[in-house]
N, C-alpha and C positions, 0 to 999 in steps of 0.2 A: 560539250556531247562528241560523242564519238559518229562519225560519219556511219557506223555501220547501224547505230540504231535508227535510221532514215530509212535503210534500206526496204523494199518491201519483201515482206514473207514468202519462202518459196510455196511456190503451191503443190498440190500432194498428186503423184505421178499417176496418171489415169489408170494405167494397168493394173495398178495394184487394187482397184476397185471391179477392173475387169475381172483380174483373179479370186477378189471375193463373192464376185456374182457368180463366177463357172463354179466355185467350190460349192457353194449354197445350192447351188441348180444340180449338180452331180449327187450333192450328199440327197439333197430331196428324192432325185429317179432310183437313189439306190434303197432307200426307204421302201418308196413304192413297188418296186420291183420285188422286193423281198415281203412283199404282202401287208406291209406296216400301214398306219393312217400317216398322212402329212402333216397334221397338225394335233398331235396327241397332249395333251394340257399337262398332264403329268411328267411326260418327257418333258416337253418343254421348259418347265419351271426346273426340274431337275439339270438341265441342263443352263438355264440361267442362273441357279447356284454355282454349278460350277465353275460357269464364264466369270462369277462376281470376284473371285477369290483369286484367281490367274489372270484375270484382266488388270484386278489393282499391281499386280508384279508388275504386269509389262507395261502401264503406263509409268512407274518409276523407271524402267529398264528402260525404256523408249528414251528418256531425259537423257543417261550415262552416254546411252549409246550414241546420241545425235552429237555429244560431247568428244568424242574419240576415245570413251573409255567402258571403264565393263564393270559389273558387282557379280560376284560369284556369291558373295555373302547372303542373299538375300533369303535362302531356305533357311536357314540358320536365325536370321533375325525372326523370320515369323514364327518358330519354335519358341523361340525367346520371347517376343512379344504376348504369345499366347500364354505363356506360364506366367508372365509377369500380369498379366489381364485377371486370372484365373486367381490369382493368390491374392491379389490386392480386394479383388471383389470379395471373393471367398462367398459366396453366396448373399451378398448383401446388393438388394439394389440403390441402397445410399453412396453405394462406393462406385457405384458406375462411371460418374462424370471424372472422379481421382485418377481410374485405374487406367481410362482411356487416356486422360490427359500424360500419366507415367510412361505408358507405352511410348507416346507420342515423343517425348522427351527421350527416350532409352537410346529407341531406333535413330534419334536424329543426330544423337552421341557417337551410334555405331557409325551413322555418314558420315558425322564428322572425322570419324578415326581414321574411314577408308579414304578420304577427301586430302586428308594430311599427306597420310601416304603415301598417295599416288602424285601431288602434286609438289609437294614441300621435301620430301624425300627419294623424289625421284623412282620408286618404284613401281613396276609394270604392275598397271591394274590388275591383271591375272592372277598374280603371284600373291599382291597387297589384299584384295578382295575374299579372294579362298584363304590366305591363313588367316584374316580374321575370323572368317567364317568355320573355321577347325576351330582357332581357339572358342569360339562361343560353343561350337559342339561338347570339345571338353568338357566345358563348363556343366555343359546342361547334361551329358551322359555321369558325369562325375557328380554331382548333386542333388540329381532327381530318377526316381526311378518306380514312376509311374504319375498319376494325377495328384497334382500338387494345391489344388484349390477348384472348387464349384463357381463357375459364373452365374451372375446375378442372373433370378428368373426375367427378368425387366426386358434385359440386354438377348439375352434367348428368345424371346417374344418380339421384340422385336425388331432386330438384325436379324436373329437365325432363319425365323419361320415366318414373319408376319407379311402380308401382301397387299400392293396396292393392285385390286382387280387380279388379272394372273399374274400380277409381275411382284416378283420377289422386291423388301427394299433393298437387300442386299445388293442386287444389281442397278435399283437407281442410285446407290452409294456409289457403283461404278462408272454410271452415266456421269453423275456430278463432277468424279477427283479426272474422269474424261476430257468433261467442257473444262475443267480448270486449266489441267495441263494444255487443252488446245491453244484457249486465252492468253495462257502467257508464254505460248509456242511461236505465236502467230499477232501479238498482239502487246508484246514489253520487250523493253531491251534487253531483258536476261534471255527470251527466248532469240532475238537475232543475234545479239552473241554467242551462246551457244552451239548456232549451228554456225558461225564463222570459224567457231573453235574448233572445234570436230569437222570440217572443211579443210580448214589448212592453220593451225596455233601459231607460227610467223606472222603472216599476213594480219592475223590477228591481232597479234601482241605489238607489231607496227601501228595500228589502225586504232590503238588507244585501248584495247580490250584487257581487264586484267582478266587474263587466262585461270590464272587460279581459283580467284574467287568463282566463276562460273563454275567452274568443275566441280569446288567442294560445295556449292550450293544442288548443282545435280545429283551429286552420292548423298546429300544429305535428304532430297526429296524422295530421291529411292525408297531410301530406307525408311520414310515415312510412312510408305505406301504399303510396304512391305508390313512395317507395323500396322496399318490399318487391315491388313489381308490375316495376320493375324487373329486380332481382333474379333474379324467377321469365322476367323474358325472358333475362337473359343466360343463364342455365343451359337455354334452350330454343333459343337464336341459335348460343350457343356461344364467344360472341366478342361 
């Protein structure tokens, strides 16, 4: 067992929460001064829908950044995932689970490619992930010229528009993914090793951490988060 796995997880910097509080407070004040309502349900729901897609990507990006890497292919992974989901479902409720599974497999494969390029071939993360993203963009631009499939109505209803009270189901998915990422970072050996690799790769290696395996895992998880965002967009767009 590595000594790093026994170290306590880093505590969040209080300044981050202070900045978040100030941002929310100033935003509310601007809305009030402009004559708007402090809590408008339709506006709040719309913001939560927007937060769901961006938040899923942000969770994944957080993992690779903590490891000292970067992933610029996420936008194209989202586009590819939306396409794969819609094509696989093609309006059939019975194909929802296979579509979700296929999206996660495809996105994980893209993340695996990114991780191998960064770790084994020692390509700069900026260049490697941007290159993979442009390859995906080229495939999408040359192979498709509009919607290629229809999202299953069940997924559209459940993930795209259904709410639990005033909270969209998509936002609850974001909360669940965020909680899983927090648990992995603060309570598992992988999380401790990831932070160690991002802090000082050489010290982490000398402490027994398998740096390459940790970074590849982070890239795979990042792409899978982008895949989930693609599934969510497919449910919102319906195609």
